[in-house]
C-alpha angles and dihedrals in degrees: 000000000000110000090204095074107091091200093060127079112260118247118248103260124215122221113256126226108263111256112250089356091279106151094207093069128102129021108337111183118219092219125227113224121232112232124186136182108272137197090263091064093248132096110274128198113257098216094178089052090049091052090051090050093052090050091049092052090051091048090052095056105265116145100219149324136255107209124190096034123131089276087056090055091234092165090067097048127101115236089254092052093046093051092047092052088060096045091047092053093047094047091049098044115105120225112295094017112124125229110193109170125202110243100185117151139156093257135035093237092058092044090052091052090053089050089051090050089051090051092050090049091053102255117160099219141344135233118224134192119206117255105307104187095077141002098281121202121230093267091055091047092053091047090050094054091042091057096048092046087064088076088074101232122117109266123219109198117223117214110200106150092172096064102027099036086222116109116206093211119193093260092054092046089052090054092050092047094047090056090050094244099125136032099192144356131230100220113211101158090103090227104125090189092070096075090067094049091047090051090053096048100036111029109194096028108122114227110209123198107251103176122061095216094062096043096116093046093050093044090053088048089058104262107167094207146022122216093204141188109189096057083079085078104019108029101153096049091044092051091047089051094049095045093048094046092047090052092050091247097143092162087069100030102049098059090048092048093049091048094049100037097088084063100034092059090064087071088074095050130090091245095053095122094052092044095051092046090050090052090049091055091049092047092054097260119114110252101156131170131326129235118248139298081050111076129192121285117270113257089253094053092042090055092049092051092045094052093047092047095047090048091052091048091049089053091057098254096126 
């Protein structure tokens, strides 16, 4: 069955062997975290539900998960919750399925401790934002990555200049890579031109797609992986899109991309966590509420997400 036809059910994809045994390749889902009303009157993490979600993503062809990213609401978790999210993902992951936790923190010492916890849990790599408590200069950024690299796991840098106010420009990435501090970068600037400049300045540094709404463009540019949000709700269609685009099969990839793009673009909006969780609920996967400071979608935004999600489901993309 041709995966390019939005009106047809998507085939059940199989996970691919990671190219060159690099665990940060393929479709790595930045996992949403299920939260439910608890006896304490606050939203509690449903760890059994999270384990089930990780298993479901693996069964639907995804190559790994990135827990404790912004989509996983790591900023709102207690240290105990945050550590257990990582161990739950690692314990659930089948053989060959990557767990690459986010280890962002206000200071390098704390980020290094989270990287050490990930290593002890059995994670294959970690993803690290630059310092995010102030607008760090390049010297501070290098020192930050140097400290976290001491944990011994491969570090994938995460460039999100919108939230951190620190832009990991190609020249700075080249410096980090030349010192052996990073193996890849999750590029979330939205500037698809950057991958070519990074390849010129830092040969061998893998540039991963970090924003859902430029997935096709980055795949065509040669990105070996996609740290993705919307596969939480639409894993099979997302995997089919990524595999086709990476193979240069635009006849398959473009119809899927066009059909999914009204949803994928939410990944680059402030309300991306709420939108993705809402789509999960509509698709039959528990998304649920978010912890504060995130509040529910406005009725207008909820209606836009609902219509786009139901349209994608009606076209067989679920």
